[in-house]
Structures are given as structure tokens and as C-alpha cells.
N, CA, C and O atoms as CSV, one atom per row, in Angstrom:
chain,resi,resn,atom,element,x,y,z
A,1,MET,N,N,0.827,-1.179,0.000
A,1,MET,CA,C,0.000,0.000,0.000
A,1,MET,C,C,0.873,1.246,0.000
A,1,MET,O,O,1.947,1.272,0.602
A,2,SER,N,N,0.396,2.270,-0.681
A,2,SER,CA,C,1.095,3.545,-0.728
A,2,SER,C,C,0.411,4.516,0.220
A,2,SER,O,O,-0.814,4.533,0.347
A,3,VAL,N,N,1.227,5.324,0.882
A,3,VAL,CA,C,0.708,6.299,1.844
A,3,VAL,C,C,0.718,7.674,1.197
A,3,VAL,O,O,1.636,8.017,0.452
A,4,CYS,N,N,-0.304,8.450,1.487
A,4,CYS,CA,C,-0.431,9.799,0.957
A,4,CYS,C,C,-0.802,10.741,2.102
A,4,CYS,O,O,-1.605,10.390,2.966
A,5,ILE,N,N,-0.221,11.919,2.105
A,5,ILE,CA,C,-0.592,12.938,3.084
A,5,ILE,C,C,-1.377,14.014,2.359
A,5,ILE,O,O,-0.892,14.622,1.405
A,6,TRP,N,N,-2.598,14.241,2.827
A,6,TRP,CA,C,-3.482,15.257,2.265
A,6,TRP,C,C,-3.376,16.490,3.133
A,6,TRP,O,O,-3.361,16.397,4.360
A,7,SER,N,N,-3.304,17.630,2.507
A,7,SER,CA,C,-3.103,18.867,3.246
A,7,SER,C,C,-3.980,19.972,2.677
A,7,SER,O,O,-4.121,20.105,1.461
A,8,ALA,N,N,-4.564,20.759,3.566
A,8,ALA,CA,C,-5.358,21.921,3.160
A,8,ALA,C,C,-4.947,23.099,4.022
A,8,ALA,O,O,-4.746,22.953,5.228
A,9,LEU,N,N,-4.824,24.249,3.415
A,9,LEU,CA,C,-4.463,25.459,4.133
A,9,LEU,C,C,-5.648,25.904,4.976
A,9,LEU,O,O,-6.734,26.136,4.444
A,10,SER,N,N,-5.450,26.027,6.298
A,10,SER,CA,C,-6.523,26.436,7.204
A,10,SER,C,C,-6.529,27.937,7.447
A,10,SER,O,O,-7.580,28.576,7.458
A,11,SER,N,N,-5.322,28.494,7.645
A,11,SER,CA,C,-5.226,29.929,7.905
A,11,SER,C,C,-3.864,30.431,7.469
A,11,SER,O,O,-2.911,29.669,7.310
A,12,LYS,N,N,-3.806,31.742,7.280
A,12,LYS,CA,C,-2.579,32.361,6.825
A,12,LYS,C,C,-2.555,33.796,7.339
A,12,LYS,O,O,-3.558,34.504,7.253
A,13,ILE,N,N,-1.400,34.233,7.878
A,13,ILE,CA,C,-1.268,35.616,8.348
A,13,ILE,C,C,0.084,36.179,7.911
A,13,ILE,O,O,1.071,35.449,7.811
A,14,ILE,N,N,0.113,37.467,7.655
A,14,ILE,CA,C,1.367,38.143,7.352
A,14,ILE,C,C,2.002,38.540,8.677
A,14,ILE,O,O,1.384,39.228,9.490
A,15,ILE,N,N,3.224,38.108,8.888
A,15,ILE,CA,C,3.951,38.389,10.120
A,15,ILE,C,C,4.788,39.653,9.961
A,15,ILE,O,O,4.808,40.506,10.848
A,16,GLU,N,N,5.481,39.770,8.828
A,16,GLU,CA,C,6.347,40.929,8.593
A,16,GLU,C,C,6.627,41.073,7.107
A,16,GLU,O,O,6.734,40.084,6.381
A,17,ARG,N,N,6.742,42.310,6.670
A,17,ARG,CA,C,7.189,42.620,5.311
A,17,ARG,C,C,8.502,43.376,5.426
A,17,ARG,O,O,8.652,44.239,6.291
A,18,ASN,N,N,9.455,43.054,4.555
A,18,ASN,CA,C,10.682,43.830,4.487
A,18,ASN,C,C,11.083,43.978,3.025
A,18,ASN,O,O,10.361,43.531,2.133
A,19,ALA,N,N,12.217,44.594,2.778
A,19,ALA,CA,C,12.640,44.873,1.399
A,19,ALA,C,C,12.850,43.607,0.575
A,19,ALA,O,O,12.766,43.656,-0.652
A,20,ASN,N,N,13.122,42.478,1.221
A,20,ASN,CA,C,13.409,41.238,0.499
A,20,ASN,C,C,12.218,40.314,0.324
A,20,ASN,O,O,12.290,39.370,-0.463
A,21,GLY,N,N,11.115,40.559,1.040
A,21,GLY,CA,C,9.968,39.674,0.906
A,21,GLY,C,C,8.998,39.799,2.062
A,21,GLY,O,O,9.034,40.763,2.826
A,22,THR,N,N,8.134,38.809,2.176
A,22,THR,CA,C,7.077,38.801,3.190
A,22,THR,C,C,7.139,37.498,3.975
A,22,THR,O,O,7.175,36.411,3.399
A,23,LEU,N,N,7.150,37.623,5.291
A,23,LEU,CA,C,7.142,36.464,6.179
A,23,LEU,C,C,5.680,36.133,6.477
A,23,LEU,O,O,4.940,36.966,7.000
A,24,VAL,N,N,5.275,34.909,6.140
A,24,VAL,CA,C,3.871,34.495,6.249
A,24,VAL,C,C,3.773,33.255,7.128
A,24,VAL,O,O,4.481,32.271,6.912
A,25,GLY,N,N,2.892,33.309,8.117
A,25,GLY,CA,C,2.605,32.149,8.950
A,25,GLY,C,C,1.383,31.433,8.409
A,25,GLY,O,O,0.435,32.073,7.954
A,26,ALA,N,N,1.398,30.111,8.457
A,26,ALA,CA,C,0.270,29.342,7.930
A,26,ALA,C,C,0.038,28.099,8.778
A,26,ALA,O,O,0.969,27.514,9.331
A,27,THR,N,N,-1.219,27.717,8.863
A,27,THR,CA,C,-1.607,26.473,9.527
A,27,THR,C,C,-2.293,25.597,8.484
A,27,THR,O,O,-3.123,26.067,7.706
A,28,THR,N,N,-1.935,24.323,8.482
A,28,THR,CA,C,-2.574,23.377,7.577
A,28,THR,C,C,-3.293,22.302,8.374
A,28,THR,O,O,-2.907,21.973,9.495
A,29,ALA,N,N,-4.335,21.768,7.777
A,29,ALA,CA,C,-5.027,20.594,8.305
A,29,ALA,C,C,-4.571,19.427,7.441
A,29,ALA,O,O,-4.687,19.468,6.216
A,30,GLU,N,N,-4.044,18.373,8.095
A,30,GLU,CA,C,-3.466,17.265,7.340
A,30,GLU,C,C,-3.988,15.925,7.837
A,30,GLU,O,O,-4.353,15.772,9.002
A,31,CYS,N,N,-4.014,14.962,6.929
A,31,CYS,CA,C,-4.305,13.587,7.319
A,31,CYS,C,C,-3.547,12.651,6.397
A,31,CYS,O,O,-3.161,13.022,5.288
A,32,GLU,N,N,-3.342,11.443,6.870
A,32,GLU,CA,C,-2.604,10.429,6.122
A,32,GLU,C,C,-3.574,9.330,5.716
A,32,GLU,O,O,-4.419,8.909,6.506
A,33,THR,N,N,-3.445,8.870,4.474
A,33,THR,CA,C,-4.292,7.769,3.993
A,33,THR,C,C,-3.423,6.727,3.308
A,33,THR,O,O,-2.294,7.006,2.904
A,34,SER,N,N,-3.965,5.529,3.185
A,34,SER,CA,C,-3.291,4.450,2.467
A,34,SER,C,C,-4.115,4.092,1.246
A,34,SER,O,O,-5.346,4.081,1.293
A,35,HIS,N,N,-3.428,3.800,0.156
A,35,HIS,CA,C,-4.117,3.489,-1.095
A,35,HIS,C,C,-3.470,2.263,-1.731
A,35,HIS,O,O,-2.263,2.255,-1.972
A,36,PRO,N,N,-4.262,1.231,-2.002
A,36,PRO,CA,C,-3.705,0.023,-2.614
A,36,PRO,C,C,-3.191,0.324,-4.020
A,36,PRO,O,O,-3.813,1.066,-4.781
A,37,ASN,N,N,-2.053,-0.262,-4.342
A,37,ASN,CA,C,-1.452,-0.145,-5.677
A,37,ASN,C,C,-1.132,1.295,-6.078
A,37,ASN,O,O,-0.988,1.580,-7.267
A,38,GLY,N,N,-1.018,2.211,-5.107
A,38,GLY,CA,C,-0.657,3.591,-5.413
A,38,GLY,C,C,-1.700,4.339,-6.208
A,38,GLY,O,O,-1.373,5.310,-6.891
A,39,ARG,N,N,-2.937,3.917,-6.137
A,39,ARG,CA,C,-4.017,4.592,-6.870
A,39,ARG,C,C,-4.610,5.691,-5.989
A,39,ARG,O,O,-5.501,5.446,-5.176
A,40,TYR,N,N,-4.102,6.882,-6.169
A,40,TYR,CA,C,-4.541,8.016,-5.358
A,40,TYR,C,C,-5.759,8.678,-5.986
A,40,TYR,O,O,-5.796,8.880,-7.199
A,41,PRO,N,N,-6.753,9.016,-5.175
A,41,PRO,CA,C,-7.880,9.784,-5.727
A,41,PRO,C,C,-7.419,11.214,-6.026
A,41,PRO,O,O,-6.429,11.679,-5.462
A,42,LYS,N,N,-8.134,11.905,-6.911
A,42,LYS,CA,C,-7.762,13.281,-7.244
A,42,LYS,C,C,-8.077,14.228,-6.099
A,42,LYS,O,O,-7.373,15.221,-5.915
A,43,THR,N,N,-9.108,13.947,-5.333
A,43,THR,CA,C,-9.454,14.758,-4.170
A,43,THR,C,C,-9.776,13.826,-3.015
A,43,THR,O,O,-10.094,12.652,-3.207
A,44,TYR,N,N,-9.688,14.372,-1.823
A,44,TYR,CA,C,-9.976,13.577,-0.638
A,44,TYR,C,C,-10.380,14.514,0.487
A,44,TYR,O,O,-9.767,15.568,0.656
A,45,SER,N,N,-11.392,14.157,1.255
A,45,SER,CA,C,-11.800,14.922,2.427
A,45,SER,C,C,-11.421,14.124,3.666
A,45,SER,O,O,-11.905,13.012,3.879
A,46,CYS,N,N,-10.560,14.702,4.469
A,46,CYS,CA,C,-10.117,14.028,5.694
A,46,CYS,C,C,-11.261,13.951,6.696
A,46,CYS,O,O,-12.056,14.884,6.817
A,47,ARG,N,N,-11.337,12.854,7.402
A,47,ARG,CA,C,-12.302,12.744,8.498
A,47,ARG,C,C,-11.781,13.574,9.669
A,47,ARG,O,O,-10.577,13.598,9.924
A,48,ASP,N,N,-12.674,14.248,10.375
A,48,ASP,CA,C,-12.265,15.117,11.482
A,48,ASP,C,C,-11.370,14.401,12.484
A,48,ASP,O,O,-10.415,14.989,12.992
A,49,ALA,N,N,-11.667,13.145,12.771
A,49,ALA,CA,C,-10.888,12.388,13.759
A,49,ALA,C,C,-9.452,12.127,13.303
A,49,ALA,O,O,-8.578,11.859,14.127
A,50,ASP,N,N,-9.205,12.205,11.989
A,50,ASP,CA,C,-7.876,11.907,11.444
A,50,ASP,C,C,-7.033,13.153,11.180
A,50,ASP,O,O,-5.877,13.042,10.772
A,51,VAL,N,N,-7.597,14.326,11.406
A,51,VAL,CA,C,-6.921,15.573,11.060
A,51,VAL,C,C,-5.940,15.998,12.146
A,51,VAL,O,O,-6.256,15.969,13.336
A,52,SER,N,N,-4.743,16.393,11.713
A,52,SER,CA,C,-3.776,17.028,12.613
A,52,SER,C,C,-3.448,18.399,12.029
A,52,SER,O,O,-3.606,18.620,10.828
A,53,ARG,N,N,-2.997,19.304,12.868
A,53,ARG,CA,C,-2.653,20.659,12.433
A,53,ARG,C,C,-1.135,20.813,12.429
A,53,ARG,O,O,-0.450,20.326,13.328
A,54,SER,N,N,-0.627,21.480,11.431
A,54,SER,CA,C,0.800,21.764,11.332
A,54,SER,C,C,0.987,23.252,11.080
A,54,SER,O,O,0.204,23.874,10.360
A,55,GLN,N,N,2.029,23.817,11.678
A,55,GLN,CA,C,2.332,25.236,11.497
A,55,GLN,C,C,3.586,25.398,10.660
A,55,GLN,O,O,4.574,24.686,10.844
A,56,TYR,N,N,3.529,26.341,9.742
A,56,TYR,CA,C,4.652,26.664,8.873
A,56,TYR,C,C,4.863,28.170,8.875
A,56,TYR,O,O,3.943,28.937,9.161
A,57,VAL,N,N,6.067,28.579,8.556
A,57,VAL,CA,C,6.357,29.979,8.274
A,57,VAL,C,C,7.151,29.987,6.978
A,57,VAL,O,O,8.186,29.329,6.868
A,58,ALA,N,N,6.661,30.736,6.002
A,58,ALA,CA,C,7.341,30.840,4.716
A,58,ALA,C,C,7.852,32.259,4.543
A,58,ALA,O,O,7.159,33.225,4.863
A,59,PHE,N,N,9.068,32.377,4.035
A,59,PHE,CA,C,9.573,33.685,3.637
A,59,PHE,C,C,9.356,33.779,2.138
A,59,PHE,O,O,10.122,33.227,1.348
A,60,CYS,N,N,8.301,34.486,1.760
A,60,CYS,CA,C,7.900,34.621,0.367
A,60,CYS,C,C,8.771,35.687,-0.278
A,60,CYS,O,O,8.564,36.884,-0.079
A,61,SER,N,N,9.734,35.239,-1.042
A,61,SER,CA,C,10.732,36.127,-1.611
A,61,SER,C,C,11.241,35.534,-2.913
A,61,SER,O,O,11.597,34.356,-2.954
A,62,SER,N,N,11.283,36.328,-3.980
A,62,SER,CA,C,11.806,35.811,-5.243
A,62,SER,C,C,13.315,35.603,-5.172
A,62,SER,O,O,13.869,34.844,-5.968
A,63,LYS,N,N,13.992,36.267,-4.229
A,63,LYS,CA,C,15.444,36.121,-4.089
A,63,LYS,C,C,15.845,35.109,-3.019
A,63,LYS,O,O,16.840,34.403,-3.186
A,64,PHE,N,N,15.083,35.025,-1.912
A,64,PHE,CA,C,15.472,34.192,-0.773
A,64,PHE,C,C,14.317,33.319,-0.266
A,64,PHE,O,O,14.010,33.360,0.925
A,65,PRO,N,N,13.672,32.535,-1.131
A,65,PRO,CA,C,12.528,31.745,-0.675
A,65,PRO,C,C,12.936,30.668,0.332
A,65,PRO,O,O,13.954,29.994,0.171
A,66,SER,N,N,12.112,30.526,1.372
A,66,SER,CA,C,12.363,29.464,2.355
A,66,SER,C,C,11.068,29.126,3.071
A,66,SER,O,O,10.097,29.882,3.026
A,67,ILE,N,N,11.071,27.983,3.730
A,67,ILE,CA,C,9.927,27.552,4.526
A,67,ILE,C,C,10.461,26.851,5.767
A,67,ILE,O,O,11.506,26.202,5.726
A,68,ALA,N,N,9.724,26.992,6.883
A,68,ALA,CA,C,10.175,26.413,8.147
A,68,ALA,C,C,8.992,25.868,8.925
A,68,ALA,O,O,7.847,26.269,8.719
A,69,TYR,N,N,9.300,24.937,9.831
A,69,TYR,CA,C,8.326,24.452,10.794
A,69,TYR,C,C,9.027,24.374,12.143
A,69,TYR,O,O,10.254,24.295,12.210
A,70,LYS,N,N,8.244,24.397,13.219
A,70,LYS,CA,C,8.824,24.422,14.557
A,70,LYS,C,C,8.991,23.006,15.087
A,70,LYS,O,O,8.103,22.162,14.963
A,71,ASP,N,N,10.172,22.769,15.688
A,71,ASP,CA,C,10.483,21.478,16.273
A,71,ASP,C,C,11.340,21.723,17.510
A,71,ASP,O,O,12.446,22.252,17.408
A,72,ASN,N,N,10.828,21.337,18.680
A,72,ASN,CA,C,11.575,21.505,19.942
A,72,ASN,C,C,12.092,22.929,20.140
A,72,ASN,O,O,13.280,23.131,20.390
A,73,ASN,N,N,11.206,23.905,20.029
A,73,ASN,CA,C,11.502,25.324,20.269
A,73,ASN,C,C,12.459,25.955,19.270
A,73,ASN,O,O,12.917,27.074,19.501
A,74,LYS,N,N,12.775,25.291,18.184
A,74,LYS,CA,C,13.601,25.860,17.118
A,74,LYS,C,C,12.814,25.778,15.817
A,74,LYS,O,O,12.009,24.870,15.611
A,75,TRP,N,N,13.064,26.744,14.953
A,75,TRP,CA,C,12.469,26.717,13.623
A,75,TRP,C,C,13.460,26.048,12.676
A,75,TRP,O,O,14.582,26.523,12.502
A,76,LEU,N,N,13.038,24.950,12.068
A,76,LEU,CA,C,13.855,24.245,11.083
A,76,LEU,C,C,13.499,24.789,9.706
A,76,LEU,O,O,12.374,24.628,9.232
A,77,ARG,N,N,14.458,25.425,9.082
A,77,ARG,CA,C,14.219,26.106,7.810
A,77,ARG,C,C,14.878,25.351,6.665
A,77,ARG,O,O,15.983,24.822,6.789
A,78,THR,N,N,14.164,25.319,5.550
A,78,THR,CA,C,14.722,24.821,4.298
A,78,THR,C,C,14.736,25.983,3.318
A,78,THR,O,O,13.692,26.532,2.966
A,79,LYS,N,N,15.943,26.348,2.884
A,79,LYS,CA,C,16.091,27.389,1.872
A,79,LYS,C,C,15.840,26.738,0.524
A,79,LYS,O,O,16.352,25.653,0.247
A,80,LEU,N,N,15.054,27.398,-0.310
A,80,LEU,CA,C,14.578,26.780,-1.544
A,80,LEU,C,C,15.141,27.445,-2.796
A,80,LEU,O,O,15.441,28.639,-2.802
A,81,SER,N,N,15.275,26.662,-3.837
A,81,SER,CA,C,15.498,27.148,-5.186
A,81,SER,C,C,14.291,26.662,-5.983
A,81,SER,O,O,14.147,25.467,-6.240
A,82,ILE,N,N,13.434,27.590,-6.366
A,82,ILE,CA,C,12.219,27.205,-7.098
A,82,ILE,C,C,12.622,26.998,-8.562
A,82,ILE,O,O,12.401,27.856,-9.417
A,83,SER,N,N,13.218,25.835,-8.819
A,83,SER,CA,C,13.755,25.503,-10.140
A,83,SER,C,C,13.909,23.986,-10.230
A,83,SER,O,O,13.970,23.294,-9.214
A,84,ASP,N,N,13.970,23.487,-11.455
A,84,ASP,CA,C,14.120,22.041,-11.639
A,84,ASP,C,C,15.375,21.506,-10.968
A,84,ASP,O,O,15.351,20.420,-10.389
A,85,ASP,N,N,16.485,22.264,-11.038
A,85,ASP,CA,C,17.716,21.779,-10.430
A,85,ASP,C,C,17.733,21.936,-8.911
A,85,ASP,O,O,18.647,21.444,-8.248
A,86,GLY,N,N,16.740,22.612,-8.361
A,86,GLY,CA,C,16.675,22.807,-6.913
A,86,GLY,C,C,15.695,21.893,-6.214
A,86,GLY,O,O,15.440,22.052,-5.020
A,87,GLU,N,N,15.138,20.932,-6.944
A,87,GLU,CA,C,14.154,20.008,-6.364
A,87,GLU,C,C,14.817,18.665,-6.090
A,87,GLU,O,O,15.356,18.023,-6.991
A,88,PHE,N,N,14.765,18.254,-4.821
A,88,PHE,CA,C,15.320,16.974,-4.398
A,88,PHE,C,C,14.205,16.155,-3.765
A,88,PHE,O,O,13.122,16.681,-3.509
A,89,GLY,N,N,14.449,14.908,-3.518
A,89,GLY,CA,C,13.438,14.048,-2.907
A,89,GLY,C,C,12.889,14.583,-1.598
A,89,GLY,O,O,11.684,14.508,-1.359
A,90,TYR,N,N,13.757,15.124,-0.742
A,90,TYR,CA,C,13.310,15.552,0.583
A,90,TYR,C,C,12.624,16.911,0.590
A,90,TYR,O,O,11.937,17.228,1.561
A,91,ASN,N,N,12.777,17.718,-0.439
A,91,ASN,CA,C,12.169,19.045,-0.370
A,91,ASN,C,C,10.969,19.239,-1.297
A,91,ASN,O,O,10.467,20.355,-1.429
A,92,ILE,N,N,10.512,18.182,-1.931
A,92,ILE,CA,C,9.335,18.299,-2.800
A,92,ILE,C,C,8.137,18.818,-2.012
A,92,ILE,O,O,7.434,19.719,-2.472
A,93,GLY,N,N,7.901,18.253,-0.825
A,93,GLY,CA,C,6.792,18.712,0.011
A,93,GLY,C,C,6.978,20.146,0.471
A,93,GLY,O,O,6.007,20.897,0.564
A,94,SER,N,N,8.218,20.538,0.763
A,94,SER,CA,C,8.499,21.911,1.189
A,94,SER,C,C,8.189,22.907,0.077
A,94,SER,O,O,7.595,23.956,0.323
A,95,ILE,N,N,8.591,22.575,-1.141
A,95,ILE,CA,C,8.308,23.457,-2.279
A,95,ILE,C,C,6.805,23.544,-2.519
A,95,ILE,O,O,6.276,24.623,-2.787
A,96,THR,N,N,6.120,22.410,-2.423
A,96,THR,CA,C,4.666,22.392,-2.615
A,96,THR,C,C,3.971,23.282,-1.583
A,96,THR,O,O,3.092,24.068,-1.937
A,97,GLN,N,N,4.360,23.163,-0.296
A,97,GLN,CA,C,3.758,24.001,0.746
A,97,GLN,C,C,4.093,25.470,0.532
A,97,GLN,O,O,3.229,26.330,0.698
A,98,TYR,N,N,5.337,25.768,0.167
A,98,TYR,CA,C,5.754,27.144,-0.082
A,98,TYR,C,C,4.886,27.777,-1.177
A,98,TYR,O,O,4.382,28.887,-1.003
A,99,LEU,N,N,4.715,27.079,-2.295
A,99,LEU,CA,C,3.918,27.619,-3.397
A,99,LEU,C,C,2.468,27.838,-2.982
A,99,LEU,O,O,1.841,28.810,-3.403
A,100,ARG,N,N,1.940,26.952,-2.167
A,100,ARG,CA,C,0.564,27.101,-1.687
A,100,ARG,C,C,0.450,28.308,-0.758
A,100,ARG,O,O,-0.481,29.103,-0.887
A,101,ILE,N,N,1.389,28.449,0.177
A,101,ILE,CA,C,1.336,29.544,1.150
A,101,ILE,C,C,1.604,30.890,0.490
A,101,ILE,O,O,0.881,31.857,0.730
A,102,CYS,N,N,2.632,30.956,-0.334
A,102,CYS,CA,C,3.048,32.240,-0.896
A,102,CYS,C,C,2.255,32.675,-2.124
A,102,CYS,O,O,2.102,33.872,-2.369
A,103,HIS,N,N,1.751,31.715,-2.897
A,103,HIS,CA,C,1.105,32.059,-4.164
A,103,HIS,C,C,-0.294,31.478,-4.327
A,103,HIS,O,O,-0.905,31.636,-5.384
A,104,ASP,N,N,-0.818,30.798,-3.286
A,104,ASP,CA,C,-2.108,30.109,-3.416
A,104,ASP,C,C,-2.112,29.228,-4.667
A,104,ASP,O,O,-3.118,29.129,-5.369
A,105,PHE,N,N,-0.978,28.595,-4.929
A,105,PHE,CA,C,-0.783,27.807,-6.133
A,105,PHE,C,C,-0.696,26.332,-5.772
A,105,PHE,O,O,0.118,25.929,-4.942
A,106,VAL,N,N,-1.543,25.539,-6.404
A,106,VAL,CA,C,-1.508,24.097,-6.216
A,106,VAL,C,C,-0.808,23.513,-7.433
A,106,VAL,O,O,-1.265,23.654,-8.567
A,107,ARG,N,N,0.301,22.860,-7.169
A,107,ARG,CA,C,1.160,22.370,-8.233
A,107,ARG,C,C,0.569,21.159,-8.936
A,107,ARG,O,O,0.038,20.243,-8.308
A,108,GLY,N,N,0.675,21.184,-10.243
A,108,GLY,CA,C,0.268,20.045,-11.062
A,108,GLY,C,C,1.498,19.383,-11.647
A,108,GLY,O,O,2.433,19.053,-10.919
A,109,SER,N,N,1.506,19.189,-12.937
A,109,SER,CA,C,2.622,18.496,-13.580
A,109,SER,C,C,3.640,19.446,-14.213
A,109,SER,O,O,4.596,18.993,-14.844
A,110,GLU,N,N,3.446,20.755,-14.053
A,110,GLU,CA,C,4.389,21.698,-14.646
A,110,GLU,C,C,5.778,21.555,-14.041
A,110,GLU,O,O,5.927,21.139,-12.892
A,111,SER,N,N,6.786,21.902,-14.822
A,111,SER,CA,C,8.154,21.876,-14.310
A,111,SER,C,C,8.341,23.054,-13.361
A,111,SER,O,O,7.654,24.068,-13.474
A,112,LEU,N,N,9.277,22.912,-12.427
A,112,LEU,CA,C,9.559,24.015,-11.512
A,112,LEU,C,C,10.184,25.193,-12.243
A,112,LEU,O,O,10.007,26.333,-11.812
A,113,ASP,N,N,10.900,24.964,-13.323
A,113,ASP,CA,C,11.436,26.079,-14.095
A,113,ASP,C,C,10.296,26.933,-14.660
A,113,ASP,O,O,10.386,28.161,-14.665
A,114,MET,N,N,9.232,26.291,-15.133
A,114,MET,CA,C,8.081,27.041,-15.664
A,114,MET,C,C,7.355,27.779,-14.545
A,114,MET,O,O,6.957,28.932,-14.710
A,115,ILE,N,N,7.185,27.107,-13.403
A,115,ILE,CA,C,6.534,27.757,-12.261
A,115,ILE,C,C,7.388,28.914,-11.767
A,115,ILE,O,O,6.873,29.992,-11.472
A,116,GLY,N,N,8.693,28.691,-11.678
A,116,GLY,CA,C,9.605,29.747,-11.251
A,116,GLY,C,C,9.521,30.967,-12.150
A,116,GLY,O,O,9.483,32.096,-11.662
A,117,ALA,N,N,9.491,30.754,-13.452
A,117,ALA,CA,C,9.385,31.860,-14.401
A,117,ALA,C,C,8.055,32.595,-14.219
A,117,ALA,O,O,8.000,33.822,-14.309
A,118,LYS,N,N,6.992,31.843,-13.964
A,118,LYS,CA,C,5.670,32.443,-13.783
A,118,LYS,C,C,5.649,33.410,-12.596
A,118,LYS,O,O,5.005,34.456,-12.659
A,119,PHE,N,N,6.351,33.062,-11.518
A,119,PHE,CA,C,6.325,33.881,-10.305
A,119,PHE,C,C,7.596,34.707,-10.103
A,119,PHE,O,O,7.725,35.376,-9.078
A,120,GLY,N,N,8.527,34.681,-11.040
A,120,GLY,CA,C,9.705,35.528,-10.970
A,120,GLY,C,C,10.901,34.963,-10.219
A,120,GLY,O,O,11.732,35.731,-9.733
A,121,TYR,N,N,11.011,33.649,-10.110
A,121,TYR,CA,C,12.151,33.015,-9.433
A,121,TYR,C,C,13.222,32.635,-10.437
A,121,TYR,O,O,12.931,32.302,-11.586
A,122,LYS,N,N,14.464,32.691,-9.985
A,122,LYS,CA,C,15.595,32.191,-10.766
A,122,LYS,C,C,16.282,31.136,-9.925
A,122,LYS,O,O,16.248,31.194,-8.695
A,123,SER,N,N,16.903,30.175,-10.581
A,123,SER,CA,C,17.607,29.128,-9.850
A,123,SER,C,C,18.678,29.755,-8.962
A,123,SER,O,O,19.409,30.650,-9.385
A,124,ARG,N,N,18.755,29.271,-7.734
A,124,ARG,CA,C,19.818,29.727,-6.837
A,124,ARG,C,C,20.543,28.536,-6.214
A,124,ARG,O,O,21.131,28.651,-5.138
A,125,ILE,N,N,20.498,27.407,-6.889
A,125,ILE,CA,C,21.092,26.189,-6.361
A,125,ILE,C,C,22.607,26.310,-6.208
A,125,ILE,O,O,23.170,25.778,-5.252
A,126,ARG,N,N,23.269,26.994,-7.123
A,126,ARG,CA,C,24.726,27.175,-6.992
A,126,ARG,C,C,25.059,28.046,-5.784
A,126,ARG,O,O,26.033,27.790,-5.075
A,127,TYR,N,N,24.255,29.064,-5.558
A,127,TYR,CA,C,24.458,29.946,-4.411
A,127,TYR,C,C,24.273,29.183,-3.090
A,127,TYR,O,O,25.044,29.358,-2.147
A,128,LEU,N,N,23.246,28.341,-3.043
A,128,LEU,CA,C,22.942,27.608,-1.808
A,128,LEU,C,C,23.978,26.520,-1.515
A,128,LEU,O,O,24.349,26.317,-0.359
A,129,GLY,N,N,24.439,25.833,-2.533
A,129,GLY,CA,C,25.375,24.729,-2.304
A,129,GLY,C,C,24.779,23.721,-1.346
A,129,GLY,O,O,23.654,23.263,-1.545
A,130,ASP,N,N,25.523,23.369,-0.305
A,130,ASP,CA,C,25.007,22.408,0.668
A,130,ASP,C,C,24.433,23.099,1.907
A,130,ASP,O,O,24.239,22.453,2.937
A,131,LYS,N,N,24.162,24.388,1.819
A,131,LYS,CA,C,23.638,25.143,2.954
A,131,LYS,C,C,22.135,25.399,2.786
A,131,LYS,O,O,21.686,26.543,2.844
A,132,VAL,N,N,21.373,24.338,2.579
A,132,VAL,CA,C,19.946,24.510,2.343
A,132,VAL,C,C,19.100,24.358,3.596
A,132,VAL,O,O,17.931,24.744,3.591
A,133,GLN,N,N,19.652,23.811,4.664
A,133,GLN,CA,C,18.880,23.651,5.891
A,133,GLN,C,C,19.629,24.242,7.070
A,133,GLN,O,O,20.845,24.097,7.195
A,134,ASP,N,N,18.873,24.914,7.934
A,134,ASP,CA,C,19.443,25.449,9.168
A,134,ASP,C,C,18.328,25.597,10.195
A,134,ASP,O,O,17.172,25.283,9.911
A,135,THR,N,N,18.668,26.068,11.368
A,135,THR,CA,C,17.675,26.323,12.411
A,135,THR,C,C,17.850,27.747,12.916
A,135,THR,O,O,18.950,28.300,12.891
A,136,VAL,N,N,16.756,28.326,13.371
A,136,VAL,CA,C,16.786,29.645,13.986
A,136,VAL,C,C,15.923,29.595,15.249
A,136,VAL,O,O,15.010,28.778,15.363
A,137,ASP,N,N,16.233,30.484,16.189
A,137,ASP,CA,C,15.505,30.500,17.455
A,137,ASP,C,C,14.230,31.329,17.413
A,137,ASP,O,O,13.219,30.961,18.010
A,138,GLU,N,N,14.285,32.441,16.709
A,138,GLU,CA,C,13.171,33.392,16.689
A,138,GLU,C,C,12.531,33.446,15.308
A,138,GLU,O,O,13.215,33.342,14.290
A,139,ILE,N,N,11.234,33.606,15.286
A,139,ILE,CA,C,10.497,33.588,14.038
A,139,ILE,C,C,10.936,34.705,13.093
A,139,ILE,O,O,10.972,34.494,11.881
A,140,LEU,N,N,11.267,35.875,13.607
A,140,LEU,CA,C,11.658,36.985,12.734
A,140,LEU,C,C,13.003,36.736,12.058
A,140,LEU,O,O,13.304,37.370,11.046
A,141,GLN,N,N,13.812,35.834,12.590
A,141,GLN,CA,C,15.077,35.474,11.945
A,141,GLN,C,C,14.841,34.743,10.621
A,141,GLN,O,O,15.751,34.640,9.799
A,142,LEU,N,N,13.640,34.243,10.416
A,142,LEU,CA,C,13.315,33.547,9.185
A,142,LEU,C,C,13.202,34.511,8.005
A,142,LEU,O,O,13.190,34.077,6.853
A,143,ALA,N,N,13.118,35.808,8.279
A,143,ALA,CA,C,13.023,36.818,7.216
A,143,ALA,C,C,14.391,37.354,6.832
A,143,ALA,O,O,14.494,38.432,6.247
A,144,GLU,N,N,15.429,36.618,7.151
A,144,GLU,CA,C,16.795,37.056,6.818
A,144,GLU,C,C,17.343,36.255,5.668
A,144,GLU,O,O,18.477,36.478,5.245
């Protein structure tokens, strides 16, 4: 059986705007389902008993896009390159959440290069190198 996590944006607030972008807090309602033979339905409504809430903070910025979630009093941030060369197995979900939070965009089969061009992103994978994940103590540090 294949497992799928369904997610819907519950709320979104602007925390801070600065010259480089907008820091946005978001809460999602999520549930996990199993599907035989990997046959996922196109839509799914989670049962209330199965729903959990997750909090994210995205720095919506064409130059410095990132997304974070809180774990043990620290914000774990993933710096993103919204481009085909910036998509790895572990950050596909992060990019999907970022696009939903920052652009109200639900990703289909388009390439990230096309999506990046649509919203004004350029690849920054060379700039990031291996420094794509870090932690910060305070939420406002995520806007740096």
C-alpha cells in the first residue's frame, strides 16, 4: 500500500514585510491515507478524527525563498530554489507548501522552471550549495 498525506491550508497571516519579501505564517489541516497499488484519488476529504494541524512559516521572496516548521523550540528552515535543479526528494513537500502559502498555487505536472518563471524566481542552487537547511531560534530570523 502507498501512503499519501493530504493537506489543506486552514489559515494564513502576514507576520512581517521587508525589502526582500514577506514572512507568512500558515496552519494546515493534514491527514494520512493508504491506497492500494498507489491509486490516489484526485481529491480527498479528511475525516475530522484523522486531522492534525501543522504550522509553517514561509519567507515569500523571489530572491530568498524558504519555509520552516517548529520542532523543539527551534524553527527548522529549508532554503529553496524554485527551479528544476533545486528540487530533491526531501524538499518536494516543502516546495509544494511554499507555493501554496506564498502564491495560493496548487502544483500540477508543470516543471519548476516554468513555475519559477511564472512567479519571478531564478535558480539559486549554486548559491545555496550544501547550505539549504538550518535552524533559527526566533520567528523573525526567518526573514533574513
